[in-house]
All heavy atoms as TSV, in Angstrom:
chain	resi	resn	atom	element	x	y	z
A	1	MET	N	N	0.832	-1.164	-0.028
A	1	MET	CA	C	-0.035	-0.023	0.004
A	1	MET	C	C	0.862	1.274	0.013
A	1	MET	O	O	0.502	2.224	-0.643
A	1	MET	CB	C	-0.923	-0.077	1.214
A	1	MET	CG	C	-1.998	0.996	1.242
A	1	MET	SD	S	-3.147	0.556	-0.111
A	1	MET	CE	C	-4.367	1.770	0.122
A	2	LYS	N	N	1.961	1.218	0.803
A	2	LYS	CA	C	2.845	2.355	0.707
A	2	LYS	C	C	3.452	2.607	-0.574
A	2	LYS	O	O	3.631	3.744	-0.990
A	2	LYS	CB	C	4.030	2.101	1.790
A	2	LYS	CG	C	3.951	2.901	3.000
A	2	LYS	CD	C	5.151	2.683	3.826
A	2	LYS	CE	C	5.087	3.505	5.092
A	2	LYS	NZ	N	6.223	3.373	5.954
A	3	ARG	N	N	3.761	1.571	-1.310
A	3	ARG	CA	C	4.378	1.730	-2.613
A	3	ARG	C	C	3.408	2.336	-3.632
A	3	ARG	O	O	3.780	3.199	-4.438
A	3	ARG	CB	C	4.831	0.354	-3.155
A	3	ARG	CG	C	5.530	0.457	-4.429
A	3	ARG	CD	C	6.170	-0.849	-4.792
A	3	ARG	NE	N	7.585	-0.556	-4.921
A	3	ARG	CZ	C	8.503	-1.401	-5.195
A	3	ARG	NH1	N	8.199	-2.738	-5.222
A	3	ARG	NH2	N	9.736	-1.061	-5.387
A	4	LEU	N	N	2.143	1.996	-3.572
A	4	LEU	CA	C	1.114	2.541	-4.346
A	4	LEU	C	C	0.961	4.052	-4.091
A	4	LEU	O	O	0.872	4.855	-5.049
A	4	LEU	CB	C	-0.261	1.797	-4.205
A	4	LEU	CG	C	-1.438	2.376	-4.945
A	4	LEU	CD1	C	-1.149	2.193	-6.483
A	4	LEU	CD2	C	-2.675	1.627	-4.542
A	5	LYS	N	N	0.903	4.423	-2.780
A	5	LYS	CA	C	0.756	5.818	-2.471
A	5	LYS	C	C	2.021	6.625	-3.004
A	5	LYS	O	O	1.814	7.722	-3.474
A	5	LYS	CB	C	0.707	5.977	-1.009
A	5	LYS	CG	C	-0.621	5.520	-0.362
A	5	LYS	CD	C	-0.683	5.853	1.130
A	5	LYS	CE	C	-2.033	5.349	1.659
A	5	LYS	NZ	N	-2.131	5.615	3.084
A	6	PHE	N	N	3.160	6.038	-2.889
A	6	PHE	CA	C	4.361	6.708	-3.437
A	6	PHE	C	C	4.212	7.007	-4.917
A	6	PHE	O	O	4.529	8.091	-5.416
A	6	PHE	CB	C	5.615	5.866	-3.170
A	6	PHE	CG	C	6.836	6.343	-3.866
A	6	PHE	CD1	C	7.531	7.434	-3.439
A	6	PHE	CD2	C	7.278	5.655	-4.944
A	6	PHE	CE1	C	8.594	7.865	-4.026
A	6	PHE	CE2	C	8.402	6.120	-5.653
A	6	PHE	CZ	C	9.070	7.227	-5.150
A	7	TRP	N	N	3.730	5.885	-5.759
A	7	TRP	CA	C	3.667	6.089	-7.179
A	7	TRP	C	C	2.591	7.100	-7.527
A	7	TRP	O	O	2.763	7.897	-8.466
A	7	TRP	CB	C	3.391	4.736	-7.833
A	7	TRP	CG	C	4.716	3.946	-7.927
A	7	TRP	CD1	C	5.002	2.848	-7.224
A	7	TRP	CD2	C	5.878	4.199	-8.672
A	7	TRP	NE1	N	6.225	2.410	-7.467
A	7	TRP	CE2	C	6.804	3.239	-8.424
A	7	TRP	CE3	C	6.151	5.287	-9.582
A	7	TRP	CZ2	C	8.032	3.229	-9.034
A	7	TRP	CZ3	C	7.444	5.280	-10.223
A	7	TRP	CH2	C	8.387	4.275	-9.907
A	8	VAL	N	N	1.466	7.100	-6.773
A	8	VAL	CA	C	0.403	8.052	-7.022
A	8	VAL	C	C	0.922	9.504	-6.718
A	8	VAL	O	O	0.691	10.389	-7.551
A	8	VAL	CB	C	-0.788	7.699	-6.186
A	8	VAL	CG1	C	-1.816	8.868	-6.236
A	8	VAL	CG2	C	-1.470	6.449	-6.649
A	9	LEU	N	N	1.617	9.644	-5.674
A	9	LEU	CA	C	2.220	10.954	-5.323
A	9	LEU	C	C	3.132	11.399	-6.419
A	9	LEU	O	O	3.131	12.569	-6.865
A	9	LEU	CB	C	2.884	10.932	-3.962
A	9	LEU	CG	C	3.457	12.234	-3.506
A	9	LEU	CD1	C	2.395	13.322	-3.363
A	9	LEU	CD2	C	4.202	12.058	-2.157
A	10	LEU	N	N	4.034	10.506	-6.812
A	10	LEU	CA	C	5.037	10.828	-7.836
A	10	LEU	C	C	4.341	11.193	-9.125
A	10	LEU	O	O	4.753	12.168	-9.809
A	10	LEU	CB	C	5.978	9.646	-8.048
A	10	LEU	CG	C	7.159	9.858	-8.971
A	10	LEU	CD1	C	8.122	10.855	-8.379
A	10	LEU	CD2	C	7.872	8.547	-9.238
A	11	PHE	N	N	3.341	10.465	-9.555
A	11	PHE	CA	C	2.558	10.771	-10.724
A	11	PHE	C	C	1.935	12.151	-10.717
A	11	PHE	O	O	1.957	13.023	-11.578
A	11	PHE	CB	C	1.473	9.735	-10.999
A	11	PHE	CG	C	0.590	10.049	-12.129
A	11	PHE	CD1	C	1.030	9.930	-13.466
A	11	PHE	CD2	C	-0.685	10.497	-11.903
A	11	PHE	CE1	C	0.205	10.232	-14.491
A	11	PHE	CE2	C	-1.517	10.838	-12.934
A	11	PHE	CZ	C	-1.120	10.695	-14.225
A	12	LEU	N	N	1.276	12.472	-9.489
A	12	LEU	CA	C	0.626	13.771	-9.342
A	12	LEU	C	C	1.631	14.946	-9.461
A	12	LEU	O	O	1.376	15.954	-10.092
A	12	LEU	CB	C	-0.134	13.806	-8.116
A	12	LEU	CG	C	-1.427	12.952	-7.955
A	12	LEU	CD1	C	-2.020	12.972	-6.605
A	12	LEU	CD2	C	-2.401	13.427	-9.083
A	13	ILE	N	N	2.783	14.749	-8.780
A	13	ILE	CA	C	3.822	15.787	-8.854
A	13	ILE	C	C	4.302	15.973	-10.307
A	13	ILE	O	O	4.386	17.101	-10.818
A	13	ILE	CB	C	5.023	15.437	-7.962
A	13	ILE	CG1	C	4.548	15.567	-6.473
A	13	ILE	CG2	C	6.158	16.351	-8.118
A	13	ILE	CD1	C	5.557	15.056	-5.449
A	14	PHE	N	N	4.596	14.839	-10.970
A	14	PHE	CA	C	5.027	14.935	-12.404
A	14	PHE	C	C	4.027	15.534	-13.244
A	14	PHE	O	O	4.262	16.356	-14.123
A	14	PHE	CB	C	5.401	13.530	-12.787
A	14	PHE	CG	C	6.073	13.443	-14.144
A	14	PHE	CD1	C	7.374	13.926	-14.324
A	14	PHE	CD2	C	5.389	12.923	-15.253
A	14	PHE	CE1	C	7.955	13.831	-15.584
A	14	PHE	CE2	C	5.957	12.869	-16.522
A	14	PHE	CZ	C	7.301	13.389	-16.653
A	15	PHE	N	N	2.718	15.147	-13.088
A	15	PHE	CA	C	1.619	15.673	-13.937
A	15	PHE	C	C	1.505	17.098	-13.653
A	15	PHE	O	O	1.319	17.910	-14.613
A	15	PHE	CB	C	0.403	14.918	-13.506
A	15	PHE	CG	C	-0.759	15.079	-14.457
A	15	PHE	CD1	C	-0.813	14.504	-15.699
A	15	PHE	CD2	C	-1.870	15.772	-14.041
A	15	PHE	CE1	C	-1.860	14.695	-16.594
A	15	PHE	CE2	C	-2.985	16.036	-14.940
A	15	PHE	CZ	C	-2.906	15.462	-16.115
A	16	THR	N	N	1.540	17.554	-12.432
A	16	THR	CA	C	1.385	18.980	-12.178
A	16	THR	C	C	2.459	19.826	-12.630
A	16	THR	O	O	2.272	20.893	-13.187
A	16	THR	CB	C	1.233	19.171	-10.553
A	16	THR	OG1	O	0.187	18.405	-10.109
A	16	THR	CG2	C	0.939	20.642	-10.243
A	17	MET	N	N	3.677	19.326	-12.516
A	17	MET	CA	C	4.882	20.035	-13.029
A	17	MET	C	C	4.779	20.311	-14.570
A	17	MET	O	O	5.144	21.326	-15.024
A	17	MET	CB	C	6.146	19.337	-12.695
A	17	MET	CG	C	6.463	19.462	-11.154
A	17	MET	SD	S	6.519	21.134	-10.616
A	17	MET	CE	C	7.992	21.708	-11.382
A	18	ASN	N	N	4.285	19.269	-15.253
A	18	ASN	CA	C	4.248	19.398	-16.707
A	18	ASN	C	C	3.161	20.462	-17.131
A	18	ASN	O	O	3.382	21.141	-18.112
A	18	ASN	CB	C	3.913	18.078	-17.337
A	18	ASN	CG	C	5.090	17.183	-17.456
A	18	ASN	OD1	O	6.155	17.673	-17.923
A	18	ASN	ND2	N	5.039	16.005	-17.037
A	19	PHE	N	N	2.076	20.560	-16.413
A	19	PHE	CA	C	1.036	21.517	-16.713
A	19	PHE	C	C	1.633	22.896	-16.354
A	19	PHE	O	O	1.352	23.883	-17.120
A	19	PHE	CB	C	-0.239	21.307	-16.014
A	19	PHE	CG	C	-1.147	20.428	-16.744
A	19	PHE	CD1	C	-1.424	19.145	-16.377
A	19	PHE	CD2	C	-1.665	20.838	-17.986
A	19	PHE	CE1	C	-2.272	18.257	-17.105
A	19	PHE	CE2	C	-2.533	20.016	-18.724
A	19	PHE	CZ	C	-2.851	18.766	-18.248
A	20	LEU	N	N	2.334	23.097	-15.276
A	20	LEU	CA	C	2.900	24.341	-14.955
A	20	LEU	C	C	3.958	24.833	-15.932
A	20	LEU	O	O	4.146	26.075	-16.163
A	20	LEU	CB	C	3.489	24.313	-13.526
A	20	LEU	CG	C	2.472	24.128	-12.408
A	20	LEU	CD1	C	3.125	23.969	-11.072
A	20	LEU	CD2	C	1.467	25.235	-12.410
A	21	THR	N	N	4.716	23.922	-16.510
A	21	THR	CA	C	5.700	24.328	-17.465
A	21	THR	C	C	5.257	24.479	-18.912
A	21	THR	O	O	5.881	24.998	-19.719
A	21	THR	CB	C	6.846	23.313	-17.453
A	21	THR	OG1	O	6.415	21.998	-17.864
A	21	THR	CG2	C	7.570	23.220	-16.191
A	22	GLY	N	N	4.049	23.991	-19.181
A	22	GLY	CA	C	3.435	24.178	-20.507
A	22	GLY	C	C	3.867	23.056	-21.454
A	22	GLY	O	O	3.609	23.120	-22.596
A	23	CYS	N	N	4.515	22.001	-21.019
A	23	CYS	CA	C	4.963	20.913	-21.904
A	23	CYS	C	C	4.024	19.668	-21.746
A	23	CYS	O	O	4.431	18.642	-22.254
A	23	CYS	CB	C	6.344	20.562	-21.456
A	23	CYS	SG	S	7.590	21.780	-21.746
A	24	ALA	N	N	2.928	19.894	-21.268
A	24	ALA	CA	C	1.977	18.707	-21.089
A	24	ALA	C	C	1.552	18.107	-22.380
A	24	ALA	O	O	1.525	16.914	-22.504
A	24	ALA	CB	C	0.837	19.117	-20.224
A	25	LEU	N	N	1.316	18.938	-23.404
A	25	LEU	CA	C	0.881	18.468	-24.711
A	25	LEU	C	C	1.934	17.541	-25.353
A	25	LEU	O	O	1.687	16.518	-25.944
A	25	LEU	CB	C	0.461	19.487	-25.600
A	25	LEU	CG	C	-0.839	20.242	-25.183
A	25	LEU	CD1	C	-1.113	21.449	-26.150
A	25	LEU	CD2	C	-2.039	19.291	-25.195
A	26	LEU	N	N	3.221	18.059	-25.252
A	26	LEU	CA	C	4.362	17.338	-25.763
A	26	LEU	C	C	4.457	15.941	-25.088
A	26	LEU	O	O	4.720	14.980	-25.731
A	26	LEU	CB	C	5.642	18.171	-25.722
A	26	LEU	CG	C	5.682	19.259	-26.616
A	26	LEU	CD1	C	6.977	20.065	-26.345
A	26	LEU	CD2	C	5.635	18.922	-28.014
A	27	LEU	N	N	4.369	15.994	-23.754
A	27	LEU	CA	C	4.413	14.721	-23.014
A	27	LEU	C	C	3.301	13.780	-23.396
A	27	LEU	O	O	3.619	12.587	-23.629
A	27	LEU	CB	C	4.389	15.018	-21.505
A	27	LEU	CG	C	4.384	13.870	-20.530
A	27	LEU	CD1	C	5.767	13.177	-20.570
A	27	LEU	CD2	C	4.046	14.226	-19.169
A	28	VAL	N	N	2.052	14.218	-23.411
A	28	VAL	CA	C	1.015	13.367	-23.759
A	28	VAL	C	C	1.218	12.726	-25.167
A	28	VAL	O	O	0.941	11.640	-25.410
A	28	VAL	CB	C	-0.330	14.102	-23.628
A	28	VAL	CG1	C	-1.491	13.251	-24.166
A	28	VAL	CG2	C	-0.638	14.346	-22.109
A	29	GLY	N	N	1.592	13.635	-26.128
A	29	GLY	CA	C	1.803	13.194	-27.505
A	29	GLY	C	C	2.923	12.184	-27.518
A	29	GLY	O	O	2.769	11.199	-28.301
A	30	GLY	N	N	4.018	12.333	-26.776
A	30	GLY	CA	C	5.055	11.364	-26.760
A	30	GLY	C	C	4.642	10.060	-26.166
A	30	GLY	O	O	4.940	9.020	-26.713
A	31	LEU	N	N	3.846	10.158	-25.097
A	31	LEU	CA	C	3.429	8.884	-24.484
A	31	LEU	C	C	2.415	8.131	-25.441
A	31	LEU	O	O	2.496	6.894	-25.498
A	31	LEU	CB	C	2.643	9.193	-23.168
A	31	LEU	CG	C	3.590	9.555	-21.999
A	31	LEU	CD1	C	2.685	9.998	-20.784
A	31	LEU	CD2	C	4.494	8.468	-21.657
A	32	ALA	N	N	1.549	8.892	-26.152
A	32	ALA	CA	C	0.633	8.221	-27.058
A	32	ALA	C	C	1.387	7.627	-28.188
A	32	ALA	O	O	1.084	6.502	-28.597
A	32	ALA	CB	C	-0.396	9.171	-27.517
A	33	GLY	N	N	2.396	8.274	-28.689
A	33	GLY	CA	C	3.160	7.733	-29.835
A	33	GLY	C	C	3.969	6.547	-29.440
A	33	GLY	O	O	4.025	5.536	-30.133
A	34	THR	N	N	4.507	6.601	-28.208
A	34	THR	CA	C	5.260	5.434	-27.728
A	34	THR	C	C	4.364	4.264	-27.497
A	34	THR	O	O	4.733	3.097	-27.879
A	34	THR	CB	C	6.036	5.822	-26.403
A	34	THR	OG1	O	6.830	6.936	-26.640
A	34	THR	CG2	C	6.814	4.709	-25.908
A	35	THR	N	N	3.246	4.456	-26.949
A	35	THR	CA	C	2.290	3.420	-26.685
A	35	THR	C	C	1.785	2.767	-27.955
A	35	THR	O	O	1.792	1.559	-28.138
A	35	THR	CB	C	1.024	3.897	-25.921
A	35	THR	OG1	O	1.461	4.540	-24.706
A	35	THR	CG2	C	0.051	2.829	-25.567
A	36	GLY	N	N	1.498	3.632	-28.994
A	36	GLY	CA	C	1.098	3.077	-30.281
A	36	GLY	C	C	2.238	2.299	-30.968
A	36	GLY	O	O	2.002	1.261	-31.555
A	37	TYR	N	N	3.440	2.763	-30.853
A	37	TYR	CA	C	4.611	2.037	-31.424
A	37	TYR	C	C	4.790	0.711	-30.723
A	37	TYR	O	O	5.016	-0.320	-31.421
A	37	TYR	CB	C	5.899	2.871	-31.241
A	37	TYR	CG	C	7.154	2.175	-31.668
A	37	TYR	CD1	C	7.462	1.968	-32.985
A	37	TYR	CD2	C	7.952	1.682	-30.668
A	37	TYR	CE1	C	8.545	1.287	-33.395
A	37	TYR	CE2	C	9.146	0.986	-31.080
A	37	TYR	CZ	C	9.456	0.767	-32.374
A	37	TYR	OH	O	10.552	0.151	-32.760
A	38	LEU	N	N	4.688	0.682	-29.436
A	38	LEU	CA	C	4.920	-0.597	-28.680
A	38	LEU	C	C	3.756	-1.596	-28.995
A	38	LEU	O	O	3.975	-2.826	-29.120
A	38	LEU	CB	C	5.045	-0.339	-27.218
A	38	LEU	CG	C	6.317	0.400	-26.752
A	38	LEU	CD1	C	6.276	0.698	-25.325
A	38	LEU	CD2	C	7.576	-0.401	-27.157
A	39	ALA	N	N	2.554	-1.058	-29.088
A	39	ALA	CA	C	1.379	-1.916	-29.426
A	39	ALA	C	C	1.567	-2.497	-30.831
A	39	ALA	O	O	1.288	-3.704	-31.008
A	39	ALA	CB	C	0.142	-1.120	-29.257
A	40	ALA	N	N	2.000	-1.666	-31.792
A	40	ALA	CA	C	2.205	-2.220	-33.149
A	40	ALA	C	C	3.273	-3.220	-33.238
A	40	ALA	O	O	3.233	-4.168	-33.937
A	40	ALA	CB	C	2.442	-1.015	-34.088
A	41	LYS	N	N	4.326	-2.967	-32.431
A	41	LYS	CA	C	5.447	-3.908	-32.328
A	41	LYS	C	C	4.980	-5.311	-31.790
A	41	LYS	O	O	5.533	-6.359	-32.208
A	41	LYS	CB	C	6.557	-3.363	-31.497
A	41	LYS	CG	C	7.849	-4.050	-31.558
A	41	LYS	CD	C	8.825	-3.241	-30.737
A	41	LYS	CE	C	10.218	-3.907	-30.858
A	41	LYS	NZ	N	11.191	-3.250	-30.025
A	42	GLN	N	N	3.962	-5.337	-30.992
A	42	GLN	CA	C	3.446	-6.618	-30.456
A	42	GLN	C	C	2.398	-7.206	-31.345
A	42	GLN	O	O	1.820	-8.289	-30.983
A	42	GLN	CB	C	2.906	-6.369	-29.056
A	42	GLN	CG	C	3.993	-6.124	-28.013
A	42	GLN	CD	C	3.449	-5.968	-26.619
A	42	GLN	OE1	O	2.234	-6.030	-26.402
A	42	GLN	NE2	N	4.283	-5.725	-25.676
A	43	GLY	N	N	2.079	-6.593	-32.471
A	43	GLY	CA	C	1.117	-7.120	-33.427
A	43	GLY	C	C	-0.249	-6.607	-33.429
A	43	GLY	O	O	-1.110	-6.975	-34.191
A	44	TYR	N	N	-0.510	-5.551	-32.615
A	44	TYR	CA	C	-1.806	-4.894	-32.563
A	44	TYR	C	C	-1.884	-3.977	-33.736
A	44	TYR	O	O	-0.890	-3.340	-34.183
A	44	TYR	CB	C	-2.002	-4.123	-31.229
A	44	TYR	CG	C	-2.222	-5.050	-30.068
A	44	TYR	CD1	C	-1.179	-5.312	-29.190
A	44	TYR	CD2	C	-3.515	-5.638	-29.869
A	44	TYR	CE1	C	-1.337	-6.086	-28.098
A	44	TYR	CE2	C	-3.670	-6.525	-28.745
A	44	TYR	CZ	C	-2.579	-6.695	-27.845
A	44	TYR	OH	O	-2.757	-7.527	-26.779
A	45	GLY	N	N	-3.098	-3.734	-34.215
A	45	GLY	CA	C	-3.269	-2.807	-35.323
A	45	GLY	C	C	-4.597	-2.095	-35.247
A	45	GLY	O	O	-5.405	-2.387	-34.337
A	46	VAL	N	N	-4.817	-1.049	-36.001
A	46	VAL	CA	C	-6.115	-0.384	-36.028
A	46	VAL	C	C	-6.831	-0.716	-37.280
A	46	VAL	O	O	-6.328	-1.030	-38.347
A	46	VAL	CB	C	-5.890	1.102	-35.911
A	46	VAL	CG1	C	-5.283	1.498	-34.591
A	46	VAL	CG2	C	-5.047	1.674	-37.023
A	47	GLN	N	N	-8.231	-0.643	-37.167
A	47	GLN	CA	C	-9.033	-0.862	-38.347
A	47	GLN	C	C	-10.243	0.105	-38.275
A	47	GLN	O	O	-10.843	0.314	-37.174
A	47	GLN	CB	C	-9.594	-2.392	-38.210
A	47	GLN	CG	C	-10.556	-2.720	-39.308
A	47	GLN	CD	C	-11.092	-4.129	-39.170
A	47	GLN	OE1	O	-10.580	-4.839	-38.407
A	47	GLN	NE2	N	-12.172	-4.456	-39.925
A	48	SER	N	N	-10.536	0.621	-39.352
A	48	SER	CA	C	-11.575	1.585	-39.491
A	48	SER	C	C	-12.946	0.880	-39.284
A	48	SER	O	O	-13.182	-0.198	-39.844
A	48	SER	CB	C	-11.600	2.291	-40.884
A	48	SER	OG	O	-12.645	3.130	-40.890
A	49	PRO	N	N	-13.731	1.421	-38.409
A	49	PRO	CA	C	-15.082	0.779	-38.223
A	49	PRO	C	C	-16.059	1.052	-39.390
A	49	PRO	O	O	-17.076	0.336	-39.500
A	49	PRO	CB	C	-15.616	1.413	-36.958
A	49	PRO	CG	C	-14.942	2.662	-36.853
A	49	PRO	CD	C	-13.564	2.500	-37.527
A	50	VAL	N	N	-15.766	1.970	-40.218
A	50	VAL	CA	C	-16.585	2.244	-41.353
A	50	VAL	C	C	-16.217	1.453	-42.580
A	50	VAL	O	O	-15.059	1.544	-43.014
A	50	VAL	CB	C	-16.586	3.798	-41.658
A	50	VAL	CG1	C	-17.480	4.134	-42.868
A	50	VAL	CG2	C	-16.957	4.557	-40.467
A	51	THR	N	N	-17.110	0.754	-43.059
A	51	THR	CA	C	-16.773	-0.017	-44.329
A	51	THR	C	C	-17.803	0.256	-45.466
A	51	THR	O	O	-18.963	0.690	-45.179
A	51	THR	CB	C	-16.922	-1.591	-44.012
A	51	THR	OG1	O	-18.128	-1.867	-43.586
A	51	THR	CG2	C	-15.840	-2.028	-43.005
A	52	LYS	N	N	-17.326	0.087	-46.651
A	52	LYS	CA	C	-18.212	0.484	-47.799
A	52	LYS	C	C	-18.406	-0.787	-48.639
A	52	LYS	O	O	-17.445	-1.516	-48.948
A	52	LYS	CB	C	-17.593	1.540	-48.696
A	52	LYS	CG	C	-18.372	1.910	-49.868
A	52	LYS	CD	C	-17.769	3.013	-50.643
A	52	LYS	CE	C	-18.615	3.428	-51.797
A	52	LYS	NZ	N	-17.944	4.469	-52.588
A	53	LYS	N	N	-19.637	-1.147	-49.012
A	53	LYS	CA	C	-19.884	-2.343	-49.753
A	53	LYS	C	C	-20.290	-2.086	-51.165
A	53	LYS	O	O	-20.837	-1.104	-51.422
A	53	LYS	CB	C	-21.050	-3.227	-49.035
A	53	LYS	CG	C	-20.610	-3.714	-47.734
A	53	LYS	CD	C	-21.732	-4.606	-47.177
A	53	LYS	CE	C	-21.271	-5.206	-45.846
A	53	LYS	NZ	N	-22.174	-6.168	-45.359
């Protein structure tokens, strides 16, 4: 439980600091890009839900 509280506190501090410095959009974009890259590397892909017959 102590470890979870530590990580939550660390996340909140990091999150708050990024908003205060104005780099939050770059951080979120980087995290999204990295997550997409790692998911694609493991074989996941995207598919459009709209199809034309």
